[in-house]
N, C-alpha and C positions, 0 to 999 in steps of 0.2 A: 605321688605323700610324699613321700621323703624329697625332690627337687625343688616342691611347692616350699615344705619347707624352710630348707640350703635363702632361696634366695626371699624369706619370710611375707611368702602369697599362699601362707593355709588357711586359706580361707577355715574358718568357727562360724559357729552359726548356732548365738544362744535364742535357747528354749526351752520354755521347763520341762523334765526331765526326773520321774517320779521313778527314787534308787530302786525297792523292789524290783521293779517292773522289770526296770532295764536286766540284773541276774537273771530276773524268770523268761523274758526272750532268749538271753541268753544259752540257758539250758535245756527249754523250747530247741534251739535248734542245734543242740548237739547232742540227747535227750538220745537220738537213737545211738549217734555212733559210738556215744557209750557205754549203751545198755550192750550192740550192739559184744565190744570188747567186753566183759562183761564190769564194765567199773562202775562204782555209788556217786551218780549227777547229783551233785546237793546246793538249795540258796541257805545261808544264813545271814539274815538277816535283820539287823540291828530293830527296836519297833518306836515307833517316829520317828521316822526320820526328815527331815525338811529340803523340802525340792531342791534336787540342782539343775543350775544354767549352765547348760551345757550345750552341745553342737551332740546327742542323743546317735545320728548315722556313723560321726565319727564313734565316740565311741564301743558302739558298738566291735570295729575295726579293731579296737584296743582287744574286748575280750575273746576274736571271732583269731588274734594271732597267739592269745594268750594259752586259753583254751586248745586249742587248737595242740597245740604245742603238751598242755596235759596229757593231755588224749592219747597222744606222740609217745609219751617217754612215762606212759605209768603200765602198769600191764595189770592183764585182767584179776576181772576179783578186789585192782584196786580199788580206791578213791578219791574222786576229788568234788574239795570245796570250795563256793558260792558266797564270798565276806560282801559286806557293808555296814563301817558302825562312821559314828557321829568321834570326828579327833577328841583329846582329855579339853581342848580350847572351843573348839565346836567353833571354827571355821574350814575344817574344811572334808569335805569322808571321804572320806578310805576306804581303798576297794580289796580283794584278795580271792589271791585264784593259790589253792593249797591241794596239791595232791602229796597220794605217799609214794611215786614209781622213785624212778634209779636218782633223786638228784646231777647236782652238781657240783663235780671239782672245786676243793674254792679258788683253786689257783685263775676260777675259770672264771667265775661272781662276775671282774668287774668290767669283760669282754663279752660280755651277753648280750647286749643294748650297742654292738658297735653292728656296720655291717657288712654283712658277710657274714658273720662272723657264726663256724659251729662249732659245738663241742667238742661231739664228736665227726671228723670229715668224713670217716671211711664209709660211717652208714649214712650220707646223705644221698649219695653219687646220682642214688636211682630214681630219690626217692620227691625229684620234685623242687625242691623245697629248695628256694633263693638262699633267704641266709639273711634277710630284710622282714623277715616280721615284726622281731622285738624291739628294731631298731624306727621300720613305722613307727612299734605304737611307741615309746621314748616320746618323736615328733608328736602324735598326738596330744599322750598329754601334755606334756611344754607346754604347745601350743596352750589346749588350757589352764595355763598359770603354776602346774602339778608337778610332781614330781613320781617319777620310778623305779626301783633299786628288786634287788633278788637275793632271798635266804634259801641256803640249800645247803641239805644232809648229804650225800651217795650216799645212795642203797635207803633211804629216809625219805626224800623226799623234796618236793621245792617249795614256796610261796613265793610270787611274784604280788608286789604291791603297791600302789599306788594314789595316790591324796590325788583331791579336787579341790579349789579354790573355792567357798561357797559365797564368797563378799563377793568375787566379778558379777559380773552383770553384765 
């Protein structure tokens, strides 16, 4: 995915995607994993959202990478919310994944979407994590004409947000 993005060959197949349905699918993919860890996984979607024209499979990849990280870094008894709203100017959909996990140090936030970056270098040696998940998420969001970012408070949790424009068909 990243090499396709680098060469400008990352293909996005635009199709009608129902945003609440997309979040529901993701919650179902991760429901068992969240339950096994004692994490409350919820979908919070605004009402009457417009259809998004995007690549549902690629958008699922974004969520799979972000939600897997949220589950990994949220303690037993924690919460993860998958959200979608329409932006104030109604030109994009804003998707969020918010957890109340360990958070990310402020000095690491600008780096988390870079390839191979790991916030806690000592913890990932045995977990088969490549450090590419958020870089892939950024490439896919940008291929949709969107942007992605993170907000976090150490010890309080993290929100990964991304906007996908509605006016691109």
